[in-house]
C-alpha positions as CSV (number, residue, x, y, z in Angstrom):
1,M,-24.1,27.3,-16.0
2,V,-27.4,27.8,-17.9
3,P,-26.0,28.6,-21.4
4,L,-24.4,25.2,-21.8
5,P,-27.5,23.1,-21.0
6,T,-29.8,25.3,-23.1
7,G,-27.4,25.5,-26.0
8,Q,-25.4,22.3,-26.6
9,L,-27.6,20.0,-24.4
10,T,-30.9,21.5,-25.7
11,L,-32.6,21.7,-22.3
12,S,-35.4,24.2,-21.8
13,Q,-34.7,27.3,-19.9
14,H,-36.7,26.0,-16.9
15,R,-35.0,22.7,-16.8
16,A,-31.6,24.3,-17.2
17,H,-32.2,26.6,-14.3
18,A,-33.5,23.8,-12.1
19,T,-30.6,21.6,-13.0
20,S,-28.1,24.4,-12.3
21,L,-29.7,24.9,-8.8
22,A,-29.4,21.2,-8.1
23,V,-25.7,21.2,-9.0
24,I,-25.1,24.4,-6.9
25,C,-26.6,22.7,-3.8
26,F,-24.0,19.9,-4.0
27,I,-21.1,22.3,-4.7
28,A,-22.1,24.5,-1.8
29,A,-22.6,21.5,0.5
30,S,-19.1,20.3,-0.2
31,G,-17.7,23.8,0.6
32,V,-19.7,24.0,3.8
33,I,-18.3,20.7,5.0
34,G,-14.7,22.1,4.8
35,Y,-15.5,25.3,6.6
36,L,-17.6,23.4,9.2
37,H,-14.6,21.2,10.1
38,A,-12.4,24.3,10.4
39,G,-15.0,26.0,12.7
40,N,-15.4,29.0,10.4
41,I,-19.2,29.3,10.2
42,E,-20.9,32.1,12.1
43,W,-24.2,30.2,12.7
44,G,-26.3,33.2,13.9
45,L,-25.5,35.1,10.8
46,A,-25.8,32.0,8.6
47,A,-29.3,31.3,10.0
48,T,-30.5,34.8,9.2
49,L,-29.1,34.7,5.7
50,I,-30.4,31.3,5.0
51,L,-33.9,32.2,6.1
52,G,-33.9,35.2,3.8
53,R,-32.4,33.4,0.8
54,V,-34.8,30.4,1.2
55,L,-37.9,32.6,1.3
56,G,-36.6,34.8,-1.6
57,T,-35.7,31.8,-3.7
58,H,-39.0,30.1,-3.0
59,A,-40.9,33.2,-4.1
60,G,-38.7,33.7,-7.2
61,T,-39.0,30.1,-8.3
62,R,-42.8,30.1,-7.9
63,T,-42.8,33.2,-10.1
64,L,-40.2,32.0,-12.6
65,V,-42.0,28.7,-13.5
66,H,-44.8,30.9,-14.9
67,V,-42.5,33.1,-17.1
68,P,-42.2,32.1,-20.7
69,A,-38.7,30.7,-21.6
70,R,-38.1,33.5,-24.1
71,Q,-38.4,36.1,-21.3
72,I,-35.9,34.2,-19.1
73,R,-33.3,33.9,-21.9
74,L,-32.7,37.6,-22.6
75,P,-31.9,38.7,-19.0
76,G,-29.7,35.6,-18.5
77,A,-27.8,36.3,-21.7
78,S,-27.4,39.9,-20.8
79,A,-26.0,39.0,-17.3
80,S,-23.5,36.6,-18.9
81,A,-22.3,39.1,-21.4
82,L,-21.8,41.8,-18.7
83,T,-20.0,39.5,-16.2
84,G,-17.9,37.6,-18.8
């Protein structure tokens, strides 16, 4: 999702990443609601995964805000090229 905001919408790398994460939160929440109603969530495993992801994301975000935009752009572009 980051290439569109940084290219056509001219957002900075940091704003594009933050905006992308905000959008992902709402998309994920809508999916969780469907699975919640169907009773398909394994809460013990989910709690463990959530804890690890929240801690890792917090640490990564605290680091990423100090990385120059140019250094963020190349790995993102490389990942996009490799995954299509």
